[in-house]
C-alpha positions in Angstrom: -0.3 0.0 0.1 1.5 3.3 -1.4 1.1 5.9 1.7 -0.8 9.5 0.7 3.1 11.8 1.5 4.5 9.3 -1.3 0.9 10.5 -3.6 1.3 13.5 -3.2 5.3 13.6 -3.7 4.8 11.8 -7.0 1.9 14.1 -8.1 4.5 17.3 -7.3 7.0 15.2 -9.0 4.9 15.2 -11.8 3.5 18.4 -12.6 7.2 20.2 -11.6 8.3 18.2 -14.9 5.7 19.7 -17.0 6.2 22.8 -15.5 9.3 23.4 -16.7 9.6 21.4 -19.8 6.9 24.5 -20.5 8.2 27.4 -19.4 11.4 26.7 -20.1 10.5 24.6 -23.5 7.3 26.0 -25.0 6.5 29.2 -24.3 8.9 30.9 -26.4 7.9 29.6 -29.4 10.4 27.2 -31.7 11.4 24.6 -33.5 13.7 22.1 -31.6 17.2 20.6 -33.2 17.0 17.0 -33.6 20.5 18.1 -31.1 17.9 19.3 -28.3 15.5 16.4 -28.6 17.9 13.9 -28.5 19.3 15.1 -25.4 16.1 15.9 -23.6 14.0 12.4 -25.0 17.1 10.8 -22.9 16.9 12.6 -20.2 12.6 12.0 -19.3 13.6 8.1 -20.3 16.7 8.8 -17.3 14.4 10.1 -15.1 11.5 6.9 -16.2 14.6 4.6 -15.5 15.8 6.7 -12.3 11.6 6.2 -10.9 11.8 2.5 -11.8 15.0 1.4 -9.8 13.4 3.5 -6.7 9.8 1.6 -6.9 12.2 -1.3 -7.6 14.3 -0.9 -4.0 12.0 0.2 -1.8 8.5 -1.7 -3.2 10.2 -4.9 -4.4 11.3 -7.0 -7.4 7.4 -8.1 -8.2 6.6 -4.1 -7.6 9.6 -2.8 -10.3 8.8 -5.9 -12.7 5.5 -4.2 -13.1 6.4 -0.3 -13.4 9.1 -1.6 -16.3 6.7 -3.5 -18.1 3.9 -0.9 -18.1 6.4 1.3 -18.8 7.3 0.1 -21.8 4.3 -1.2 -23.3 2.6 2.6 -22.8 5.8 4.2 -24.5 5.1 1.8 -27.7 2.0 3.1 -27.5 2.8 6.7 -27.3 5.2 6.0 -30.3 1.8 4.5 -32.5 0.0 7.3 -31.0 2.8 9.7 -32.8 1.9 9.1 -36.3 -1.9 9.9 -35.7 -0.1 13.5 -34.0 1.6 13.6 -37.0 -1.1 13.2 -39.5 -3.2 16.2 -37.4 -0.7 18.3 -37.3 0.2 17.8 -41.1 -3.1 18.3 -41.7 -3.8 21.6 -39.8 -0.4 22.8 -41.0 0.3 24.1 -37.7 3.8 25.9 -38.5 6.5 23.9 -36.8 7.8 26.8 -34.1 4.2 26.5 -32.4 4.2 22.2 -32.5 5.5 21.9 -29.2 2.6 24.0 -27.2 -0.2 21.6 -29.2 1.3 18.7 -28.0 2.0 19.7 -24.2 -1.6 20.1 -24.2 -2.3 16.3 -26.0 0.8 15.4 -23.1 -1.3 17.5 -20.3 -5.0 16.0 -21.9 -3.9 13.0 -21.9 -2.8 12.5 -18.2 -5.6 14.4 -17.1 -8.2 11.7 -18.8 -6.2 8.7 -18.5 -6.0 9.8 -14.5 -10.0 9.8 -14.6 -9.9 6.6 -16.8 -7.4 4.7 -13.8 -9.3 5.5 -10.9 -13.0 4.5 -12.4 -10.8 1.1 -13.8 -9.4 0.7 -10.4 -12.8 1.1 -8.8 -14.6 -1.2 -11.5 -11.8 -3.9 -10.8 -12.5 -3.7 -7.4 -16.3 -4.4 -7.4 -16.8 -6.1 -10.2 -13.4 -9.1 -10.8 -15.6 -10.4 -14.5 -14.5 -6.9 -15.5 -11.0 -8.7 -16.5 -13.0 -10.2 -18.6 -14.3 -7.3 -20.9 -11.4 -5.6 -20.4 -9.3 -9.3 -22.0 -11.8 -9.4 -25.1 -11.4 -5.6 -25.4 -7.7 -5.9 -26.3 -7.7 -9.3 -28.0 -10.5 -7.6 -30.8 -8.0 -4.2 -30.7 -4.8 -6.5 -31.9 -7.0 -7.6 -34.5 -7.8 -4.6 -35.6 -4.4 -3.7 -35.7 -3.4 -6.1 -38.3 -5.6 -4.8 -40.9 -3.7 -3.3 -43.4 -4.1 0.6 -43.6 -4.8 2.8 -46.0 -1.7 4.1 -48.4 -3.7 7.2 -48.8 -3.7 9.5 -45.8 -6.7 12.0 -47.6 -9.2 10.7 -45.7 -7.5 11.9 -42.3 -6.9 15.2 -44.3 -10.1 15.4 -45.4 -11.7 14.7 -41.9 -9.8 17.8 -40.2 -10.6 20.0 -42.7 -13.7 18.9 -42.8 -13.7 20.1 -38.9 -12.6 23.5 -39.9 -15.3 23.8 -42.6 -18.0 23.1 -39.7 -16.3 25.2 -37.0 -16.7 28.1 -39.5 -20.1 27.7 -39.4 -20.8 27.5 -36.4 -18.4 29.5 -35.2 -16.4 32.2 -36.0 -13.0 31.2 -37.1 -10.0 32.3 -38.7 -7.9 30.0 -41.2 -5.0 31.4 -40.1 -2.2 31.4 -37.3 -2.3 34.1 -34.7 1.4 32.5 -33.9 0.3 30.3 -31.1 -2.6 32.1 -30.1 -5.4 30.8 -29.3 -7.8 33.6 -30.0 -7.1 36.9 -32.1 -9.3 39.4 -33.8 -10.3 40.6 -36.3 -11.6 43.7 -37.7 -12.1 44.5 -34.2 -13.9 40.9 -34.0 -12.7 38.6 -31.2 -11.9 35.3 -33.7 -10.6 31.3 -33.1 -7.7 30.3 -34.4 -6.8 26.8 -36.0 -5.3 26.8 -33.2 -7.8 25.5 -31.1 -9.2 23.2 -32.7 -5.7 21.3 -33.5 -5.7 21.3 -29.6 -9.5 19.3 -29.6 -8.5 17.4 -32.1 -5.1 16.2 -30.5 -7.2 15.9 -27.0 -9.8 14.2 -28.4 -7.4 11.4 -29.7 -6.1 11.2 -26.6 -9.3 9.9 -25.1 -9.8 7.0 -28.3 -5.9 5.7 -27.2 -6.6 6.0 -23.3 -9.6 3.5 -24.4 -6.9 0.3 -24.8 -3.8 1.7 -23.7 -5.3 1.5 -19.9 -6.9 -1.8 -20.1 -3.3 -3.0 -21.5 -1.5 -1.8 -18.1 -4.2 -3.0 -16.2 -3.6 -6.5 -17.3 -0.2 -6.1 -16.4 -0.6 -4.7 -12.5 -3.3 -3.4 -11.0 -1.4 -1.4 -8.4 -3.5 1.7 -9.0 -0.1 3.8 -8.1 1.8 1.7 -10.8 -0.3 2.4 -13.4 -0.4 6.1 -12.9 2.6 6.4 -12.7 4.1 4.3 -15.3 1.8 5.8 -17.9 2.5 9.2 -16.4 6.2 9.2 -16.8 5.3 7.2 -20.6 4.1 10.5 -21.5 6.6 12.8 -19.8 9.5 13.5 -23.2 6.7 12.0 -25.8 7.0 16.1 -26.9 10.6 15.3 -27.3 10.1 12.1 -29.5 7.8 13.1 -32.0 11.2 15.4 -33.3 13.4 13.3 -32.5 11.7 10.3 -34.5 10.3 13.2 -37.2 10.6 11.2 -40.8 11.5 7.7 -38.5 8.4 7.1 -38.1 7.0 6.2 -41.4 10.1 3.3 -41.5 8.3 1.3 -38.4 6.4 -0.4 -40.3 5.7 -3.5 -38.6 5.0 -2.0 -35.5 1.6 -2.4 -35.7 1.9 -6.1 -35.8 4.5 -5.7 -32.6 1.5 -3.7 -31.1 -0.7 -6.5 -31.6 1.2 -9.4 -30.6 2.0 -7.1 -27.1 -2.0 -6.2 -26.8 -3.2 -9.7 -27.8 -0.4 -11.1 -24.9 -1.9 -8.9 -22.5 -5.4 -9.3 -23.7 -5.0 -13.4 -22.6 -3.2 -12.5 -19.3 -6.4 -10.7 -18.4 -8.8 -13.3 -19.4 -6.4 -15.9 -17.5 -6.2 -14.3 -14.7 -9.9 -13.8 -14.5 -10.8 -17.5 -14.9 -8.5 -17.8 -11.6 -10.3 -15.3 -9.9 -13.6 -16.2 -11.4 -16.8 -15.5 -9.2 -19.2 -15.2 -12.7 -22.1 -17.9 -11.9 -22.2 -20.0 -15.8 -18.1 -20.3 -15.8 -17.6 -23.1 -13.4 -20.1 -22.5 -11.5 -19.2 -19.2 -10.4 -15.5 -21.4 -9.0 -12.1 -20.1 -9.9 -10.8 -22.0 -12.8 -7.2 -23.8 -12.1 -5.0 -22.1 -14.9 -1.6 -21.2 -15.6 -1.4 -17.9 -15.3 1.7 -16.0 -17.1 4.2 -13.9 -14.5 5.4 -10.6 -14.3 8.9 -12.0 -16.1 7.1 -13.3 -18.8 5.8 -10.9 -20.3 8.4 -8.4 -19.8 10.6 -10.6 -21.8 7.6 -11.3 -24.5 7.4 -7.3 -24.4 10.6 -6.4 -25.0 11.4 -9.3 -27.6 8.7 -8.6 -29.8 10.0 -4.5 -29.3 13.2 -5.8 -30.4 12.4 -7.8 -33.2 9.6 -5.2 -34.6 11.6 -2.2 -34.4 15.4 -4.0 -36.1 13.0 -5.6 -38.3 11.4 -2.5 -39.6 14.6 -0.9 -39.9 16.4 -3.6 -42.1 12.9 -4.0 -44.2 13.9 -2.5 -47.6 10.2 -2.0 -47.8 10.7 0.5 -45.0 13.2 1.7 -46.6 11.3 2.1 -49.8 7.5 3.9 -48.1 10.5 5.9 -45.9 11.6 8.0 -48.7 8.6 8.0 -50.4 6.4 9.6 -47.2 9.9 12.1 -46.4 10.2 13.2 -50.2 6.2 14.3 -49.6 6.3 15.8 -46.4 9.5 18.0 -46.6 8.6 19.1 -50.2 5.0 19.8 -48.2 7.0 21.9 -46.0 9.8 23.6 -47.8 7.1 25.1 -50.2 4.9 26.2 -47.5 6.4 29.5 -46.7 4.4 29.5 -42.8 5.6 26.2 -42.2 8.6 27.3 -41.3 10.3 31.3 -41.4 13.3 30.4 -39.5 16.3 29.7 -42.4 18.4 27.9 -40.9 15.6 25.1 -40.5 14.3 26.1 -43.7 17.9 24.7 -45.6 17.8 21.5 -42.6 14.2 21.0 -44.3 16.0 21.1 -48.0 19.3 19.5 -47.1 16.7 16.3 -45.8 14.2 16.7 -48.7 17.4 16.2 -51.3 18.4 13.0 -49.6 15.0 11.1 -49.6 14.8 12.7 -52.8 17.7 10.9 -54.1 17.2 7.5 -51.9 14.0 7.7 -53.9 15.4 7.3 -56.9 17.4 4.2 -55.9 14.6 2.4 -55.1 13.8 -0.8 -57.2 11.7 -0.7 -59.7 9.4 -2.8 -57.3 8.7 -0.3 -55.0 9.0 3.1 -57.4 5.9 0.9 -59.4 4.2 1.7 -55.8 5.0 5.5 -56.0 1.8 6.7 -56.5 1.8 10.4 -58.2 6.2 10.5 -58.3 6.0 12.8 -61.2 4.2 15.0 -59.1 6.5 14.7 -56.3 9.6 15.3 -58.7 8.1 18.2 -60.0 7.4 19.7 -57.1 11.1 18.4 -55.4 12.3 21.0 -59.0 9.6 23.7 -57.7 11.7 23.8 -54.0 14.9 23.3 -56.6 14.4 26.6 -57.8 13.3 28.5 -55.1 16.1 27.4 -52.5 18.4 28.1 -56.0 17.1 31.8 -56.3 16.8 32.4 -52.5 20.8 30.8 -52.3 21.9 33.3 -55.3 20.0 36.0 -53.1 22.5 35.5 -50.0 25.4 35.2 -51.8 24.7 38.6 -53.8 24.1 40.2 -50.6 27.6 38.8 -49.3 29.8 39.2 -52.0 28.2 42.6 -54.3 29.9 42.8 -57.4 
């Protein structure tokens, strides 16, 4: 049993980390560099590990194992969430410097929403042990859905978000442009809502949907409410930095959905086995517990780590993953470069262009069987030529200013 003092100290620590993140990184809009994202991602992962070691030392091996199994599972699920965040942020055309505020809002909203769900889930489990059956079946169904092939066309996602903007304009006085990171601005003397508020609503709503599978998943590994809360909280910490660190590499994880399906399926089975072991449902074994094998936390942790290792390594060495990465990165970087409002800092525009050039070069070297699967390749290369012309003109203008004739 965790004391109130420990709970209060933990919550204060998490709030302090979020406040630090806001005041020292997000408050002043800027685009984080890859180095900055890598350093802070490592720091947050390090803090989570140190906290887990503390749980192991003061709570025992079983409690420590449950924390790490829960943290790793939630972290893997949060990486999958980044795919959807990327689609939402791209479709709303959020300027690069303002994306950090959107992501931090999403993290805070997710933490609040999931804390509420954790309390509800814990209360349900304590009162109704048959909820393990419901959670287990839900995770198995979710795992099955993850195995379905995703559509290659992201336009549906873009259209859905554009529909949100159009619908909001009919009901509310909404602008179609951003005013920095402001949620409201003034147009012709009238107060108007900016798309920044809409994208935050979209991110927040998506977080609630994500919690529907992440919370049952971690309850399948531990019923200790403190471990559920802390593992979930620390898995969300650093998610903002991870978004920028993995930018351009998310599409490379082509087998991540299969790995997550295996993990959720395993936890679903674990929950059902536990439900049978604690059974009090009248029509199952006359309401008596069923003597079944229960998975140990060591087995669960080893399985989760093994699946993630196979999934990540397989994705990184996969020719299909490399082809998909080159294609989607080229599309993303060319659209970013051509959108003059996306990134106004010349240094970051130069970085975007360099990444675009590398992606297009990789794309052109792809084997024919992968090139044949690229839709609208001609249009993509035409955009690249336009971007190249803009870049060459900007470079010539800069050189003329530095070295006038």
